[in-house]
C-alpha positions in Angstrom: 0.1 0.0 0.0 1.5 3.3 -0.8 1.6 5.2 2.5 3.0 7.5 5.0 3.7 6.4 8.5 1.8 8.3 10.7 5.1 10.0 12.3 5.6 11.3 8.6 2.7 13.2 8.7 0.2 15.0 11.3 -3.5 13.4 11.9 -4.4 17.2 11.4 -3.0 17.3 7.7 -5.1 14.7 6.9 -8.0 15.3 4.4 -11.0 13.6 3.8 -9.9 12.3 0.7 -7.0 10.4 2.8 -7.0 6.8 4.1 -5.4 5.2 6.9 -3.9 1.8 6.5 -3.5 -0.9 9.2 -0.9 0.5 11.1 -2.3 4.3 11.5 -0.1 5.4 8.7 -2.1 8.0 6.2 -2.3 6.6 2.6 -2.0 8.4 -0.6 -4.8 10.6 -1.4 -7.5 8.1 -3.3 -8.1 10.1 -6.7 -4.1 10.4 -6.9 -3.4 6.8 -6.2 -6.0 5.8 -8.6 -4.4 7.6 -11.4 -0.7 6.2 -10.7 -2.5 2.5 -10.4 -3.8 2.6 -14.1 0.0 3.5 -14.9 1.3 0.7 -12.8 -0.8 -1.7 -14.6 0.1 -0.3 -17.9 3.7 -0.5 -17.1 3.3 -4.4 -16.2 1.7 -5.0 -19.4 4.9 -3.4 -21.1 6.7 -6.5 -20.5 4.4 -8.4 -22.8 0.4 -9.7 -22.5 -0.8 -11.1 -19.0 -4.0 -11.8 -17.2 -5.4 -10.7 -14.0 -4.0 -12.7 -11.5 -0.5 -12.2 -13.0 -0.9 -8.6 -13.1 -1.9 -8.5 -9.7 1.2 -10.6 -8.5 3.6 -8.3 -10.6 1.7 -5.1 -8.9 2.3 -6.7 -5.3 5.9 -5.9 -5.7 5.0 -2.4 -4.8 1.1 -2.1 -4.0 -1.3 -4.1 -2.1 -4.3 -4.2 -4.7 -7.0 -7.0 -4.8 -9.2 -8.2 -7.6 -12.3 -5.8 -6.8 -9.7 -3.2 -7.6 -8.0 -4.1 -10.6 -10.9 -5.6 -12.6 -12.3 -2.1 -12.9 -9.2 -0.5 -14.0 -8.7 -3.0 -16.6 -11.8 -2.0 -17.9 -11.7 1.6 -17.4 -8.1 1.4 -19.7 -9.6 -0.7 -22.3 -12.7 1.2 -23.1 -10.1 4.4 -22.9 -7.9 2.6 -25.4 -5.0 2.5 -23.5 -5.0 -1.5 -23.4 -7.0 -4.6 -25.4 -7.9 -7.7 -24.5 -8.2 -11.1 -26.3 -9.2 -14.8 -24.9 -7.1 -17.8 -25.4 -7.8 -21.4 -24.0 -5.6 -22.5 -20.7 -6.2 -25.8 -19.4 -9.7 -25.9 -21.0 -10.9 -22.4 -20.1 -11.0 -19.8 -21.5 -8.4 -16.7 -20.1 -8.9 -12.9 -20.7 -5.7 -11.4 -21.7 -4.7 -7.9 -21.6 -2.3 -6.1 -24.1 -0.5 -2.6 -24.1 -1.6 -0.4 -26.7 0.0 2.7 -28.3 -2.3 5.1 -26.5 -1.5 3.0 -23.3 2.3 3.5 -24.0 1.8 7.1 -24.5 0.2 7.3 -20.9 3.4 6.0 -19.4 5.7 8.4 -21.4 3.1 11.2 -20.2 3.4 9.9 -16.7 7.1 9.8 -16.5 7.0 13.4 -17.8 4.9 14.5 -15.5 6.5 12.7 -12.8 9.9 15.0 -13.4 7.7 18.1 -12.7 6.0 16.2 -9.7 9.4 15.5 -8.1 10.6 19.0 -8.4 7.9 20.5 -7.0 8.0 18.0 -4.4 11.7 18.8 -3.7 10.5 22.2 -3.7 7.7 21.9 -1.1 10.5 19.8 1.3 12.8 22.3 1.5 10.4 25.1 2.1 9.0 23.2 5.0 12.3 22.2 6.2 13.1 26.0 6.6 12.6 27.8 9.7 9.8 30.6 9.2 10.7 34.0 8.6 10.3 37.0 11.2 8.9 39.9 8.9 8.3 43.6 10.2 4.9 43.1 10.4 5.0 40.2 12.3 7.3 42.0 14.9 4.9 44.9 14.8 1.8 42.8 15.5 3.4 41.2 18.7 4.4 44.2 20.2 1.0 45.9 19.8 -1.4 42.6 20.0 -2.7 43.0 16.8 -3.3 40.4 14.5 -5.1 39.9 10.9 
């Protein structure tokens, strides 16, 4: 699961879209995680066609995911043209396989391009957060007079 331990982020910083994991850590925003999971599924299919169970096993290396989460993602990606499906017989039954399309590859490329920008913004926020607040003349004057905005 993509989560931050509770020591990394305060409970006050949690929003309605945050969820908690079993250890009390705050997990990634649901909407953000949904978009990233889609790209993770596409990345698994970059190696070649696969089926649901194997996709889940691959994804479990980086995130907890269940069938009830994966299959709606696969359906959305298929409807959006990012992957295509076909069926093949395996041990006497038909198995549905998923294959990455050119549009799916473009989504991966776009995600990677956006990630560079997000990393820069993350580094900016982390650097600003690590700095002590500056004391301004206005803040000093407000303290002396007891006035606030």
